[in-house]
N, C-alpha and C positions, 0 to 999 in steps of 0.2 A: 521458039520459046519466048513468051512475052517478057518485056523489060520489067525489071523490078524497080519500084520507087525507093529512092534513098530516104533516110530519116529526114533530111533537110527539106526535100520536096514535099513530103507528107506534112511536115510542120507548116510549111508555107501555105499549102492548101487549106489546112485547118485555120490558119490565121486569116486568110482571105474569106473563108466561110464565116468566121466569127464577126469580122468587120461588116460583111454583107448583111448578116442577120441583125447586127446592131443598127445598121443604117435603116434597114427595113422597119425595125421596131420603132426607131425615132420617127419615121414617116407616119407610122400607124398611130402614134400618140401625139402628134402635133396638135396643139389647141391654141386658139386665139380667143380671148374673152375680155370682158370689162366688169366682171362680177367681184368688185372690190371698191372701197371708198374712192370716189372721184372718177371711176371708170366710165368711158364713153367710146363706143365704136360701132360701126355697122360694116360687116364684111359682105360684099356683094358677089365676089367671085374668087374661087381658088382654082388655078390651072397649074398643076405641078408645083413648082417652087415660086410661082408668082401669085400674089394675093392683092386683090383690088378692094380698097376700103374707103371709108369716109366718115365724117362726124354724124352722130345721131342728133338731129335737130330738135327732136321732141316738141316742146310747145313754143319754140321761138318762131316769131312771125317771119323772119328773114333768114336766109342761110347764114350760118356762122361757122367757125373753124376749130372749135375745141374738140380734141380727141385725146384719149389716154387708154392704152390697151396693154394686155399682158400676153406674152408668148411662152408656152411651155412645150416640152417635147421636141425642141429644135436643135438640140446639142449637135455640133459639128456640121450643121447645114447652113447653106447660104440661101436666104430668102430675099425676094424682091417685093417691095410694098409699093403699090401704085395709088397715089392720092391725086386729087385735083391740085394743080400748081398753086391755087389760092389757099390751100389748106396746110402748107408747110412754110415755116418762117425763114428768116434771113440766115440762120445758122443751121438749117436742117432740123431734124427732130431731136428732142431730148431723149437720151438713152440711159436707163438704169439697169445695172447688172445685179443689184442687191435688193430687189423687190421694192423699189421706190425710195430707198433710204438716201441715196446719193445719185446725182445726175451729171451728165456731160452732154454737150451738143455733139451730134455726129459730124457736123461741119457742112458749110455751104457747098463745098466741092463734091460732097457725096450725093447731092440731089440734082436731078435733071427733070424739070417740069413737074415737080411733085413726086417723082419716083426715086426711091433709094433702095439700096441693097445692104444687107447686113449678114455677116458671117458669125454664127453663134459659137461661142467658145464651148469646149467640152465642159460638161457638168454645169452648164448654164440652165438651171432649172426654172428660173423666173426672171425673164428679161422684159423690161417694160419700155414702151415708147410713148411719147406725148408731144403735142405741139409746143409745150413749154416744160417747165420744171414744177410739177404739182406741189401745192402746199395745202395741207388739210389740217383738221383739228389735232391729229396726232403730232404734226410738226409743231404746232403751237404748244402742245402739252410738253414737248421736249424742251422748248425754250423756257417755259414756266418752271419746269423741274430744276433747271439750273439756278433759279432764283427763289426756290421754295422757302428759304429762310430769310428772304429779304423783307424787312419790315415796311419798306416803301411801296411794295407791290401788293395789291389786293385783287383777287379774282372773284367776280360776282356773276350773277346771271341776269342779263337784261330782260329776257322773257323766254317763253317757250315757242318753238316754231309750230307751224301747222301740223307737222309730223311728230311733235312731242320732244324734239331735241332741245337741249339747253343752248341759248345763245350767249357765249361768253362775253363779258365786258370787263375791262381792266381799269383799275384806278391806280395812278402812280403819283406819289407825293408824300409829304409828311402828314401822318394820320391825325395828329393832335393840333394841327395848325391850319387855319383857313388861308390858302394861298392867295396871293394878290391877283394872279392871272389864271385863266383856264384855257387849256388846249384840248380840242377834241379831234381824234383821228378815226376815220372810218375807212373800210375797204370791203371789197367783194360785194358791192351793190350788184355788180354783174359777176356772178359766182365763178365764171371761167377765168377771170383775170388774175391768175395766180402769181405772176411775177411781182405785182404790187405788194403781196404779202411779205416778201423778203425785205422790202423797204420798211414795212410796218414793224417787223421784228427788229430791224436795225434802229428804228426810232425808240422802241421799247428799251433796247440795250443801251442806247445813248442816254436816255433819261435816267437809267439806273447805274450808269457808269461812275466809277470812283475817280473822276477827273474834274477839272474846273467847270466844264459845261454841265456835267451831270449834277454836281453839287449845287450850282446856281439854279438849275431848273427845279430841282427838288425843293429848294428853299423858297422859290418864288412862284412856282407853277404847280397846278394839279392837272394831270392828264386823265382824260377819259378816252379809252381806246376800244373800238368795236372791230375786231379783226375780220368777222364774217357777217356782213349784213344779210346775206342770203345763205344762211347756214345749211338749210336743206339742200339747196342747189349745189353747193360746194361738195358736200358729202355724197350726193346722188350722181354727180358728174353731169349736171345740166349745162347748157350754154348760158342761160340767164339773161344774156343780152337780147333785148327786144322780145322778152317773154310775153305771151298773150295773157290778158289783153294789154298789159304794159308791165315793164320790169320794175324792180325795187327802186331804182334811181328815178323813176318817173311817178312815184307814189306819193310825193310830198304835198301835192295840191289837192289830193283826194280827201274827202271828209265823210266818214272816217277812213283812214288808210286801209288798203286792201291787205297789206302784209303786217303781221304782228310785230316784226322787228322794227319797221318804220314807225308804227303807232307808238311803240314803247320808247323809241329814241326821241320822237317829237314831244313826248310827255316829260322824259327824264332830263334831256339836255338843258332846257331853259331853267328848270328848277335847280339842277346841279350847278350850272354856271352862276346863278343867283346874282345877276347884275355885274359880275366881274368882267373885265375886258376879255373877250373870247376870240381865239383863233381856231378856225374849223378847216381842216384839210381832208378832202375825200380822195383817196388814192385809187387809181384805175390803171388798166393797160389799154392801149389803143388797138387799132387794127394791125395787120401783120406787115405789109410790104409796100409802103409808100414813104417818101422822104420824111414827112412830118411824123409819121408813125414810127420811124426809126430814130427817135430822139426822146429824151426826157423833157417834157414841156408842161408848163402851167397854163391853164385857161384863164385869161384875163377877165375879171368881172366887168359887167357893164357899168357899174357905179364908179365914177372917176376917183373918189377918195379911196375906195377899195383897190382899184387898179394901181394907184400910187403906192399903197402899202404893200401890195403884192410885188411890185417892182423893187421895193426896198428889201423885202425878204429875199428875193431872188438875187439881188446884188450881193448880199452876204453869202448866199450859197455858192455863187460863182467865184467869189473872192477867196473863200476859206476852205473849199472842198479838198479833201485828202484822199478820197477813195478812187478806185480805178475807172469809174464811169465819168466821162467828161460831160459836165452840164454847162450850157451857155444860155444866157437870157435871150439871146437872139432867136432861140428855138421856141420861145413861148408863143402861144397863139392869141393874137389880139382879138378883142371882142368884135364880132362881125366878120371875122375872117375864117375861112375853112368851115369846120363843123362847129365852131364856137359862136352860135347864133341864137341861143335860146332867149326869148324875150317875153314868154308868157307871164301873166300876172294872175294869181300867184305862181311862182316858179314851181314846176313839177320836180325839179332836181334838188338833191340834198344840199349842195353848196348854195344854190339860190335861196332855198328855205332858210339856211343858216344866216345868210346875209340880211334876212328880214328881221332878225332878232335885234332889239335895240342896243344890246351890249356887244355886238360883234365888231371887232376891229378888222378882221379879214376872214372871208370865207371863199374858198376856191377849190377847184379840181386840179389834181396833179396826175399826169399821164406818164407811165413808166414803160418804155418799150419792152416787148417780149424778149428779144434776143440781141438786138444790135442798137446801140445808142450812140449816134455820131461816130461810128466806127469802133466803139468800145463794146466788149462782150458783157451782156447782162446775164448774170447767173446768180446762184444762191449767195455766194460770197460778195460779189460786187453790188448786188441789190441791198444786202444788209449794210454795207459800207455807205451806200447812198443814204440810207435811213439815218445812220449816225451823223453824216454830214448835214442832213436836214435838221437834226436835233440841235446841232451847234448853230445853224442859221437861225432857228427859232429863238435860241437864247439871245443872240446878238440883236435880232429884230425887236424883241421885247425890252432888252436892256437899254438900247440906244434910240428907240423910237420916241418921237415927241410926246406921245401919250404916256410914256413911262414915268412912274413915280417910285419905282422900286429902288432899293439900295444897290449900287453897283459894286 
């Protein structure tokens, strides 16, 4: 007589069948895509739970390392992602479990030669991975929404992109007063360099802060901020760096400029600054994995007077910094060293063009590491705090510099 199944064994079998069917369904619905703002990925091979991927170079002339993709249908699975080791940064990939709203680094220990594994939580319907922590127009809009009633902040449109998008430009200062000084901040000339955007947001917050530095800056300075010089590239998920035939940051010696954002800035900034002493900072991210690239560093101008002023600004930043990112002047790249060698006349770079204006006190490039800055973690919070520290340094530079005539 055949053995009879107990109720418990039947239930156990049913549970095993349910789990198996769920697992099979998860496998059937696994998807990897970049069909969202900022997305970029090429999937070359899927073998079981191992996926080989890489950046979509698009129209960049040289290989670069920006990627940002979404995984759906992977609940409860452990997947292994294989990249070239040159495409994953010092703290591993950025990971978001909430569709790109917040990010954490997976960690350097989780990566071996560009390969990392990730176990997807249950109900993880939209998990995203990126070489950094993406910052897009939606992130800027969240910042601006927090200040929507602030009379010191004005949102305008610099121009339209080639694809018809608005290029946002911010003005910060007292509306009914012509400020003594002008500070222009630009970012994302290379659209993939997203970590610099967090410092830009921190600068905005510092200029609007209800503290001694914010009040002094608003009383004495007008800011002009262009958060996305390559707006199309940032939203489309391009590399931007070394874009064919040249990228946005190498468009300043061209007449007329190739890119409408550059043409509009070259027209607007001299008229806006109107002869006032001008500080121009262009914020970037460097490459991923060498000693100089894992620091926050300023690129020293060729002109000796500009170099001396940059050194003074950096002295204030080093002395007064409060945020978690450690900045040291010793990390700055002197002119003629490393990749800081541009000597073309006229300069094709934004900071070099700004230095050609007769009223410019200082024009220089600032490089903000993607993930690791002298051992300190670069993330959304620490990047914003660095920006706030930069705002304080700018106040001290203008207040105490020999050129200053403002009320202290």
